[in-house]
N, C-alpha and C positions, 0 to 999 in steps of 0.2 A: 855311600859315594858320594863323591864329592864331584857337584859339577862346576864349570869353569873352567878358564883356560884366559894365556897370554893373548893382545888384541895381536888379531894379522893386521900391518898395515891397507886404510885404506877400506877394510873388512864392512864397515856399519861407516856412512856418513857422519858426523858427532863427532868430540873434542879431540876422540881418538886420529881418523883424517886429519884433524887440525895441525896436532902435536907432529905426525910425522912431514903431513904436507913444508911446515915448520921449517922444522930442521933440513929439509930437499931444499926449501927454497934458498938457506943458508950457504948453501952449495950453488949455487945460484941456476936452480930448477925453475921453474916457473911455480908460479899463484895461478890459481884458481876464485871463482865468484864466492865461491863456497869456502873455501878459507878467507876472504875477505870478511869475508860475510860474520863468521864465528868472530872472526879477531874482533870486529866491532863490539857484536853484541859482549867478550868478557870484556872488550873498555869497558860500556856501559855501565856493565853489573859483573864485577871478578865472579858474581856466586852460582851465574852462570855455564863456567865451567866444568863445575861441580853438577850443574845440573847433567849439561851433554853425556859425562864418562859414568852415570848413573841410568843413562837412557843407554848406549849404549853394552855396559853388561847386561840389558834385561834383556837389550834385543837379543844379544850373547845367547844369552841362558833362553831364549826361546828357542833360537835356531837351533841350538845341542838339542834342547828336546823335542823334535821334530824330528832330527836324526836318528835320533832314539828309536821313535817311533817305529820309520822308516826300516832302519833295521833291522827292527824284530818285528815284522815283515806284518805290522799294525794298521788297519787302515783307521782315518776318522770315524768313524760307524765304530769298529771295533773299541776303538779309546769313550767315547760317549756311553756308551751301551757298562761296560768299567763305571765311569762315569757317573751313572744313571741323570744324566743329559743328555741334550738330545746332539745333533752333529754342527747344525751351528752353531753351538760353545764351542766344539773344540774349535769351528775355523775362525770363530774369530780371536780366542786363546792364537792360538798361529800363527794368525794376520800377525800379531804386536802392536796392531791399533790401541786395543785397550785398554787400561791397567789396569788389569785380573785383583784382586782379593786376595793373598800369598795362601790363604787359605787353598783355593780354586789350583792353582799353579801345581802346591805340592800334591791336590787328588792327583793332577794331570802327565806327574813326574813320574805320581804312583805306577796309574795305569801306563804310561809309555815304559815305563823298563820295567814291567812286570814284578810288581813289590822287591825291586831291587833299590831303588832310591828315592831318597831322600829330599826337599832342600831344606839348608842349615847354612849356620851361620858359620865364616869361619875367620878368620883375623889377615890384613892383607900384610902381606910381607914391608911393604915398605912402611 
């Protein structure tokens, strides 16, 4: 099972929001402070756009895994027990504030999916 889906406009603040809003602003829509902030950062450092894209993908992945946990009727405590960690570790993963290691996120995916999902690298079609 591969986890991932196209971005929904404005689903996560970041470059996805910026691109969506930029396209809309060309049609007469208003641009907000977030748009201006991102635009300024991208102008100052073109690599910032790639960083934001990666962060949007990371947050989307974690959100999908949390949805999978809930759909499977699992609590954070259930997942923690399966991973042999404390519930606070699962809460930290789900907050998406910490940049967890790949191995930890893969173990989380395994636990929330009932051993039916693993993280894997897939080629970007673009």
